[in-house]
VOMIMAR-831348 format. One record per residue: residue number from 1; residue in three letters; x, y, z of N, C-alpha, C, CB in turn. Coordinates in Angstrom, 3 decimals, decimal comma. Glycine has a CB too. Layout:
 vovo firo   n.east  n.north     n.up  ca.east ca.north    ca.up   c.east  c.north     c.up  cb.east cb.north    cb.up
  NUM  ALA        X        Y        Z        X        Y        Z        X        Y        Z        X        Y        Z
...
END
This chain:
 vovo firo   n.east  n.north     n.up  ca.east ca.north    ca.up   c.east  c.north     c.up  cb.east cb.north    cb.up
    1  MET  -89,579  268,384  -28,863  -89,329  267,175  -28,605  -90,179  266,336  -27,554  -88,112  267,222  -28,305
    2  PRO  -90,318  265,223  -28,216  -91,225  263,934  -27,362  -90,648  263,795  -25,820  -90,964  262,175  -28,218
    3  ARG  -91,656  263,361  -25,318  -91,487  262,832  -23,779  -91,047  261,675  -23,657  -92,629  262,774  -22,992
    4  PRO  -90,173  261,648  -22,778  -89,382  260,435  -22,946  -90,374  259,203  -22,586  -88,021  260,480  -21,969
    5  LYS  -90,052  257,795  -23,402  -90,944  257,123  -23,467  -91,097  255,943  -21,680  -90,623  256,445  -25,024
    6  LYS  -92,377  255,612  -21,747  -92,577  255,137  -20,168  -92,153  253,834  -19,913  -94,048  255,152  -19,678
    7  THR  -91,270  253,278  -18,918  -91,419  251,790  -18,611  -92,308  251,248  -19,017  -91,472  251,431  -17,494
    8  ARG  -92,507  250,188  -19,383  -93,710  248,958  -19,437  -93,000  247,944  -18,984  -94,420  248,513  -20,932
    9  HIS  -94,476  247,676  -18,390  -94,147  245,856  -17,397  -93,863  244,764  -18,488  -95,903  245,040  -16,336
   10  VAL  -93,019  244,344  -18,970  -92,702  243,612  -19,973  -92,514  241,614  -18,823  -90,966  244,598  -20,877
   11  GLN  -93,639  240,758  -19,049  -93,635  240,173  -18,465  -93,042  238,415  -19,707  -94,974  240,586  -17,660
   12  CYS  -93,125  238,515  -20,444  -92,721  237,887  -21,700  -91,290  237,982  -22,170  -93,506  238,417  -22,705
   13  ARG  -90,571  236,823  -21,548  -89,203  236,505  -22,250  -88,569  235,424  -22,628  -88,397  236,867  -21,700
   14  PRO  -89,187  235,706  -24,526  -88,784  234,290  -24,789  -87,460  233,893  -25,155  -89,512  233,818  -25,740
   15  ASP  -87,024  232,541  -25,421  -85,984  232,188  -25,328  -85,410  232,311  -26,945  -86,029  230,910  -24,594
   16  ALA  -85,918  232,300  -27,693  -86,058  232,671  -29,150  -85,582  233,689  -29,319  -87,224  232,749  -29,700
   17  VAL  -84,675  234,187  -30,099  -84,405  235,448  -30,637  -84,476  235,935  -32,348  -83,108  235,609  -30,147
   18  TYR  -84,750  235,184  -32,492  -85,455  235,004  -34,268  -86,268  233,997  -34,742  -84,425  234,799  -35,347
   19  PHE  -87,315  234,238  -35,607  -88,012  233,497  -36,147  -88,019  233,894  -37,664  -89,184  233,475  -35,469
   20  LYS  -87,954  232,799  -38,822  -87,635  233,345  -40,331  -88,404  232,235  -41,055  -85,831  233,443  -40,835
   21  PRO  -87,941  232,571  -42,187  -88,743  231,703  -43,097  -87,907  230,285  -43,165  -88,932  232,452  -44,663
   22  ARG  -88,295  229,036  -43,469  -87,634  227,420  -43,301  -86,515  227,945  -44,524  -88,965  225,637  -43,802
   23  ALA  -85,375  227,346  -44,561  -84,538  227,170  -45,796  -83,731  228,302  -46,572  -85,393  226,661  -46,712
   24  ILE  -83,905  229,508  -45,871  -83,344  230,729  -46,393  -82,568  230,907  -45,171  -84,369  231,963  -46,856
   25  PRO  -81,126  231,577  -46,123  -80,051  231,859  -44,780  -80,601  233,176  -44,131  -78,220  232,145  -45,284
   26  LEU  -80,285  233,475  -43,058  -80,963  234,548  -42,464  -79,808  235,709  -43,040  -81,210  234,357  -40,633
   27  ARG  -78,738  235,619  -43,751  -78,225  236,887  -44,035  -79,094  237,327  -45,081  -76,764  236,914  -44,405
   28  VAL  -79,356  236,740  -45,891  -80,229  237,074  -47,214  -81,700  237,644  -46,664  -80,476  235,543  -48,259
   29  LEU  -82,442  237,438  -45,732  -83,718  237,841  -45,382  -83,394  239,281  -44,876  -84,444  236,849  -44,310
   30  GLU  -84,665  239,833  -44,853  -85,098  241,356  -44,503  -85,598  241,125  -43,299  -86,190  242,145  -45,458
   31  GLU  -84,914  242,013  -42,301  -85,453  242,110  -40,791  -86,202  242,800  -40,289  -84,776  242,293  -40,031
   32  THR  -87,484  242,422  -39,680  -88,407  243,260  -39,049  -88,288  242,974  -37,369  -89,920  242,943  -39,695
   33  VAL  -87,742  244,394  -36,660  -87,300  243,826  -35,023  -89,109  244,076  -34,466  -85,647  245,238  -33,860
   34  LEU  -89,398  243,144  -33,654  -90,953  242,901  -32,352  -90,174  243,637  -31,622  -91,595  241,112  -31,450
   35  GLU  -90,399  244,799  -30,850  -89,920  245,049  -29,621  -90,529  244,623  -28,241  -89,826  246,243  -29,639
   36  ALA  -89,866  244,628  -27,405  -90,349  243,731  -25,979  -91,737  243,677  -25,485  -89,660  244,266  -24,726
   37  ASP  -92,110  245,299  -25,907  -93,375  245,622  -25,092  -94,040  245,398  -26,365  -93,601  247,181  -24,231
   38  GLU  -94,177  245,285  -28,190  -94,990  244,806  -28,546  -95,363  243,218  -28,253  -94,839  245,176  -29,553
   39  LEU  -94,333  242,368  -28,209  -94,510  241,218  -28,032  -95,446  240,826  -26,875  -93,368  240,753  -27,970
   40  GLU  -94,723  241,719  -25,582  -95,937  241,307  -24,715  -97,468  241,672  -24,547  -95,575  241,531  -23,686
   41  ALA  -97,538  242,653  -25,915  -99,078  243,628  -26,151  -99,766  242,224  -26,997  -98,907  245,605  -27,478
   42  LEU  -99,145  241,046  -27,792  -99,608  240,438  -28,613  -99,233  238,892  -27,399  -98,903  240,781  -30,287
   43  ARG  -98,863  238,687  -26,397  -99,189  237,685  -25,672 -100,520  238,021  -25,063  -98,157  237,381  -24,749
   44  LEU -100,396  239,415  -24,593 -101,980  239,579  -23,637 -102,856  239,985  -23,915 -102,155  240,198  -22,653
   45  ALA -103,093  240,207  -25,722 -104,051  240,287  -26,589 -104,552  239,081  -27,016 -103,695  240,971  -27,547
   46  ASP -103,732  238,053  -27,674 -103,945  237,262  -28,809 -103,859  236,132  -28,513 -103,230  237,444  -29,793
   47  LEU -102,770  235,687  -27,243 -102,517  234,050  -26,589 -103,514  234,257  -25,719 -100,925  233,517  -25,768
   48  GLU -103,665  235,339  -24,940 -104,174  234,935  -23,428 -105,814  235,475  -23,797 -103,189  235,967  -21,823
   49  GLY -105,871  236,382  -24,795 -107,387  236,797  -25,176 -107,834  237,783  -23,674 -108,589  235,074  -25,443
   50  ARG -106,955  239,124  -23,381 -107,352  239,978  -22,462 -108,013  240,588  -23,485 -106,383  240,724  -21,575
   51  TYR -109,095  241,506  -22,674 -109,448  243,070  -23,526 -108,337  243,867  -23,001 -111,123  243,972  -23,120
   52  HIS -108,295  244,801  -24,051 -107,330  245,747  -23,666 -107,090  246,528  -22,745 -107,244  246,326  -24,252
   53  ALA -108,259  247,023  -21,661 -108,212  247,316  -21,309 -107,505  247,157  -19,863 -108,847  247,464  -21,765
   54  GLU -107,979  245,575  -19,399 -106,818  244,810  -18,777 -105,567  244,686  -18,974 -106,967  243,857  -18,790
   55  ALA -105,566  244,292  -20,355 -103,744  244,136  -20,324 -103,175  245,556  -20,326 -102,993  243,267  -21,865
   56  ALA -103,877  246,659  -20,626 -102,951  247,578  -20,104 -102,796  247,789  -18,998 -103,036  248,535  -20,435
   57  ARG -103,743  247,458  -17,692 -103,701  247,561  -16,731 -101,830  246,790  -16,596 -105,129  246,993  -16,128
   58  ARG -102,234  245,663  -16,505 -101,185  244,152  -16,406  -99,348  245,275  -17,113 -102,140  242,149  -18,273
   59  MET  -99,835  246,140  -18,163  -98,653  246,666  -18,523  -98,016  248,098  -17,809  -98,845  246,815  -19,905
   60  MET  -99,000  248,480  -17,228  -98,570  249,850  -16,560  -99,102  250,827  -17,535  -96,880  250,064  -16,323
   61  ILE  -99,856  250,598  -18,422  -99,935  251,904  -19,998 -101,299  252,058  -19,793  -99,539  251,300  -22,037
   62  SER -101,466  253,151  -20,677 -103,193  253,654  -21,023 -103,473  252,788  -21,896 -103,593  255,230  -21,700
   63  ARG -104,936  252,490  -21,939 -105,429  251,865  -22,588 -105,280  252,034  -24,272 -106,467  251,959  -22,052
   64  GLN -105,074  253,466  -24,321 -105,188  253,819  -25,935 -103,362  253,416  -26,603 -105,724  255,998  -26,142
   65  THR -102,963  253,702  -25,416 -101,338  253,563  -25,968 -101,236  251,991  -25,764  -99,949  254,561  -24,912
   66  PHE -101,923  250,753  -25,187 -101,641  249,348  -25,134 -102,500  249,023  -27,009 -102,561  248,444  -23,334
   67  GLY -103,346  250,061  -27,123 -104,199  249,306  -28,518 -103,215  250,036  -29,683 -106,323  249,862  -28,751
   68  ASN -102,026  251,048  -29,456 -101,116  251,809  -30,298 -100,104  250,403  -30,743 -100,260  253,262  -29,342
   69  ILE  -99,677  249,795  -29,621  -98,699  248,801  -29,187  -99,166  247,487  -30,389  -98,921  248,380  -27,272
   70  VAL  -99,947  247,315  -30,091 -100,924  245,977  -30,499 -100,753  245,897  -31,794 -102,562  246,039  -30,210
   71  LYS -101,320  247,414  -31,986 -101,793  247,493  -33,697 -100,706  247,213  -34,678 -102,324  249,043  -34,165
   72  SER  -99,287  248,223  -33,622  -98,059  247,909  -34,442  -97,398  246,588  -34,317  -97,065  248,851  -34,151
   73  ALA  -97,161  246,045  -33,524  -97,070  244,541  -33,685  -97,677  243,559  -34,322  -97,156  244,126  -32,849
   74  ARG  -99,232  243,707  -34,194  -99,505  242,998  -35,311  -99,074  243,423  -37,010 -100,871  242,916  -35,138
   75  LYS  -98,878  244,820  -37,280  -98,831  245,144  -38,427  -97,012  244,439  -39,321  -99,147  246,899  -38,233
   76  LYS  -96,256  244,226  -38,094  -94,803  244,124  -37,780  -94,831  242,217  -38,386  -94,347  244,589  -35,657
   77  VAL  -95,734  241,432  -37,552  -96,001  240,335  -37,621  -96,454  240,176  -38,740  -96,616  239,954  -36,791
   78  ALA  -97,783  240,542  -39,534  -98,621  240,530  -40,875  -97,403  240,428  -41,741  -99,682  241,952  -41,227
   79  ASP  -96,629  241,696  -42,002  -95,486  242,203  -43,134  -94,667  241,224  -43,388  -94,559  243,391  -42,746
   80  ALA  -93,948  240,727  -41,920  -93,028  239,538  -42,227  -93,665  238,464  -42,626  -92,244  239,116  -41,169
   81  LEU  -94,695  237,934  -42,279  -95,814  236,673  -42,661  -95,634  236,485  -43,973  -97,469  236,953  -42,424
   82  ILE  -96,375  237,926  -44,779  -96,908  238,055  -46,039  -95,582  238,511  -46,843  -98,201  239,105  -46,078
   83  ASN  -93,978  239,015  -46,249  -93,470  238,966  -47,318  -92,033  238,428  -47,074  -93,616  240,196  -47,939
   84  GLY  -92,279  237,237  -46,166  -91,131  236,534  -46,125  -89,586  236,921  -45,223  -90,936  236,494  -47,481
   85  LYS  -90,230  237,775  -44,206  -89,030  238,433  -43,685  -88,614  237,754  -42,475  -89,244  239,893  -43,409
   86  ALA  -87,732  237,597  -41,846  -87,094  237,335  -40,364  -87,574  238,427  -39,533  -85,403  237,318  -40,304
   87  ILE  -88,247  237,535  -38,199  -88,432  238,346  -37,177  -87,705  238,683  -36,055  -89,260  238,070  -36,823
   88  ARG  -86,667  239,436  -35,889  -85,986  239,934  -34,299  -86,852  239,805  -33,267  -85,550  241,499  -34,155
   89  LEU  -86,500  239,395  -31,855  -87,002  239,678  -30,921  -86,030  240,457  -30,220  -87,503  238,683  -30,382
   90  GLU  -86,327  242,016  -29,511  -85,828  242,400  -28,896  -86,122  241,986  -27,136  -85,928  243,460  -29,444
   91  SER  -85,436  242,062  -26,695  -85,369  241,985  -25,164  -85,231  243,195  -24,380  -84,290  241,195  -24,773
   92  GLY  -85,811  244,364  -24,663  -85,912  245,729  -24,173  -86,401  245,436  -22,622  -87,023  246,710  -25,139
   93  PRO  -86,067  246,884  -22,033  -86,297  247,031  -20,712  -87,674  246,842  -20,067  -85,883  248,191  -20,455
   94  GLY  -87,971  245,865  -19,022  -89,682  245,604  -18,207  -89,384  246,039  -16,799  -90,395  243,674  -18,116
   95  ALA  -89,745  246,689  -16,005  -89,237  246,717  -15,027  -90,364  247,078  -13,983  -88,151  247,490  -15,161
   96  ALA  -89,989  246,696  -12,700  -91,000  246,643  -11,518  -90,394  247,717  -11,015  -91,146  245,318  -10,505
   97  PRO  -91,771  248,490  -10,418  -91,201  250,061   -9,561  -91,029  249,294   -8,160  -92,636  251,747   -9,419
   98  GLU  -90,116  250,185   -7,591  -89,432  250,132   -6,095  -91,016  249,286   -5,209  -88,897  252,293   -5,338
   99  GLY  -90,539  248,472   -3,996  -91,876  248,201   -3,176  -93,072  247,415   -3,931  -92,484  249,632   -2,725
  100  CYS  -92,783  247,274   -5,292  -93,690  246,382   -5,830  -93,722  244,696   -5,813  -93,649  246,768   -7,020
  101  ALA  -94,893  244,344   -5,260  -94,979  242,637   -5,473  -95,362  242,128   -6,764  -96,043  241,960   -4,540
  102  CYS  -94,882  240,691   -6,685  -95,308  240,526   -8,250  -95,660  239,180   -7,506  -94,060  240,654   -9,841
  103  SER  -96,632  238,665   -8,314  -97,980  237,500   -8,309  -97,725  236,451   -9,601  -99,765  238,419   -8,604
  104  CYS  -97,977  235,157   -9,046  -98,221  233,998   -9,962  -99,534  233,997  -10,423  -97,960  232,705   -9,346
  105  ASP  -99,915  233,730  -11,731 -101,203  233,435  -12,441 -101,637  232,128  -12,319 -101,139  233,702  -13,817
  106  ASP -100,452  231,345  -11,968 -100,645  229,821  -12,107 -100,807  229,380  -10,801  -99,472  229,033  -12,798
  107  CYS -100,072  229,524  -10,067  -99,581  229,088   -7,965 -100,584  230,007   -7,154  -97,427  229,803   -7,217
  108  GLY -100,960  231,387   -7,723 -100,896  231,833   -6,611 -100,235  232,812   -5,431 -100,890  231,174   -6,482
  109  GLY  -98,652  232,296   -5,898  -97,478  232,817   -4,959  -97,623  234,191   -5,079  -95,944  232,367   -5,344
  110  THR  -96,738  234,784   -4,270  -96,483  236,019   -4,387  -95,131  236,259   -3,801  -97,506  236,771   -3,834
  111  TRP  -94,206  237,100   -4,021  -93,040  237,786   -3,769  -92,334  239,092   -3,898  -92,517  237,279   -4,160
  112  GLU  -91,463  239,640   -3,587  -90,905  240,653   -3,864  -89,945  240,828   -5,147  -90,378  240,872   -2,818
  113  PRO  -90,097  241,151   -6,499  -89,334  241,200   -7,014  -87,946  241,292   -7,040  -89,678  241,583   -7,294
  114  PRO  -87,213  241,033   -7,899  -85,391  241,207   -8,089  -85,711  242,273   -8,577  -84,253  240,175   -9,098
  115  ALA  -83,959  242,830   -8,533  -84,417  244,044   -9,741  -84,065  244,055  -10,853  -84,088  245,273   -9,574
  116  PRO  -84,477  244,936  -11,550  -84,301  244,704  -13,235  -82,937  244,623  -13,378  -84,878  245,939  -14,290
  117  PRO  -82,689  243,768  -14,658  -83,214  243,323  -15,634  -84,791  242,630  -15,571  -82,250  242,529  -16,025
  118  GLY  -84,554  241,530  -14,595  -84,953  240,230  -14,620  -86,223  240,271  -14,395  -84,324  239,398  -13,783
  119  TRP  -86,848  241,396  -14,237  -88,256  241,528  -13,452  -89,164  240,614  -14,578  -88,895  243,436  -13,218
  120  PRO  -90,550  240,202  -14,034  -90,552  239,891  -12,904  -90,149  238,380  -12,781  -91,744  240,267  -12,402
  121  GLY  -89,330  237,427  -13,883  -88,869  236,333  -14,057  -89,806  235,328  -13,805  -87,838  236,227  -13,425
  122  LEU  -89,187  233,930  -13,336  -89,983  233,333  -13,083  -90,655  232,899  -11,622  -89,628  232,650  -13,696
  123  CYS  -91,615  232,310  -11,551  -92,416  231,977  -10,191  -91,121  231,375   -9,444  -93,902  230,738  -10,356
  124  PRO  -90,873  231,933   -8,047  -90,014  231,242   -7,160  -91,068  229,800   -6,576  -89,466  232,466   -5,825
  125  HIS  -91,843  229,380   -6,720  -92,889  228,733   -5,900  -93,284  227,685   -7,174  -94,251  229,897   -5,235
  126  CYS  -93,002  228,127   -8,148  -93,880  227,095   -9,163  -92,905  227,330  -10,642  -95,935  227,715   -9,406
  127  GLY  -92,237  227,856  -10,888  -91,690  228,381  -11,960  -92,275  228,568  -13,367  -90,750  227,765  -12,047
  128  SER  -93,068  228,971  -13,058  -94,248  229,164  -14,091  -93,670  230,888  -14,907  -96,176  229,250  -12,986
  129  ARG  -93,923  231,294  -16,179  -93,408  232,221  -16,517  -94,419  233,442  -16,332  -92,909  231,945  -17,722
  130  HIS  -95,710  232,419  -15,926  -96,931  233,848  -16,120  -97,196  234,335  -14,735  -98,689  233,381  -16,854
  131  THR  -96,302  235,255  -14,744  -96,102  236,137  -13,297  -96,144  237,463  -13,525  -94,732  235,929  -12,528
  132  VAL  -96,911  238,550  -12,930  -97,478  239,907  -13,029  -96,898  240,675  -11,462  -99,396  239,780  -13,220
  133  SER  -96,906  242,025  -12,088  -96,994  242,874  -10,499  -98,675  242,878   -9,891  -96,434  244,880  -10,756
  134  ALA  -98,317  242,721   -9,160  -99,311  242,164   -7,955  -99,463  243,980   -7,260  -98,292  240,569   -6,546
  135  ARG  -98,996  244,927   -8,126  -99,303  246,399   -7,418 -100,831  246,950   -7,783  -98,110  247,634   -8,030
END
């Protein structure tokens, strides 16, 4: 029996749910599901250009686990692009531990996070989505 999946700290909450090829109805497309932690790994590694060790610390997982997640995410995105599939973005769990403070990468503000599932959400000081656990 595999051990339970550890909660990953996910800060990216996209507004869109699907991405699909243009002019093809969604009902006729195959679908690839990108989990919330995979999207977060892509954001940290590819969009922000962070090293795996730093990105893993932000998600509060091991570097090896981060590498496995980002590898899986890249494979799914490549499959969808090459084979003309829709990508569905899952909004899975991502929670801060009790008593954990959050901070904003843009303005430097800090605050106690609200209870999940909205963690850490938008910065209450500047409204930025670039918020992280300050643990």
